[in-house]
N, C-alpha and C positions, 0 to 999 in steps of 0.2 A: 428090218430095222432101217430107219431113215437116217441119212447123213445130215450133219449140221453144215449149212452153207451160209457164210457170212452175208452174201448178197441178198438173202431172203429176209434178213432181219431189218425191221424198220428202225430208223434212227431219227431222233428228234433233232432237227437242225434248222437254223435260220436259212431261209431260201432266197434265191435271187428272183425266181419267177413269182410274180405277184407282190413283190416287195414294195412297200410305200415308205417306211422309215428304215427299220433295221431288219425286217424279214421275220420278226417274231411271230406275228399273227399268221402269216402265210405258212410258216413252218409248222406251227401248231395245227392249223387247219389241214395241211397235207398229212400230218401224222395221224390225226384222229379221223380224217376222211370227211370233213365238213368244209363249207365255204369259209374262207378267211374273213370275209366281211361279217359273218356271224360272230367270230371271235372279236373283231374290232368293235362291233356294237356292244357286246358284253363288257369289254374293257371301258368303253366310253360311258356306259351306264354306271359301272363300278367307280369310275372317276368322278362322275357327278354326285354320287351318293357316298361321300367320304374320302375320295381320292385314292382308293385302293388300286384302281386300274393302272395308274402311273407307276406305282411301286411294283406291281406284278409284271408290267411290261419291262421295267428297268432290270428286274431280277432275271427275266427271260433273256434279255439282251446280254447280260453279263455271264449267264451260265450255259446258254445254248451255243454250241459251236456253229460257225458259218458252214454252209454246205461244202466249201472248198477247204475246210480245215478239220483237223481231228481234235483240236483243243479249243476250249472256250476262252474268252477274254480273261476270266479269273484264273484259269489254269495257266495261261501264258504269263500273267503277272506274278503268280506264285513261283513258277519255275525260274523266272528272271531274278526274283529276289533271292531264291535259294542259290542260284549260280553266283550272285554277287557276294553272298556270305562265304562261299567256298573258294574265293580267289579266282573265279572264272568271270571274264568280262562278257559283254553281250554277244560277242562273236563266238563264244565257246572256248576261247583260248585261256589256258591257265596262266596266271600271272603270279610272280613271287610275292609273298606277303611281307610288308615292311616290318 
């Protein structure tokens, strides 16, 4: 029986290596094993024919965590807003409710 090793699992992340804007295309390219420029060309074509490429890129930027982080931008925003509602400030300290 094989053991589960977390370091063998591929994770979809925005990368620093090959990054041009936010690392979305380079991260997708690394994840699927193709050149990031092919992803960029596909998004450019999708942008020219209806503007879908910009939206897909923006969604990737918001939902894909950076390679140095475990959470995405959206996850960070949601956790910060939840902390604000529970009387916790941005530093994680609990404050008394007025």
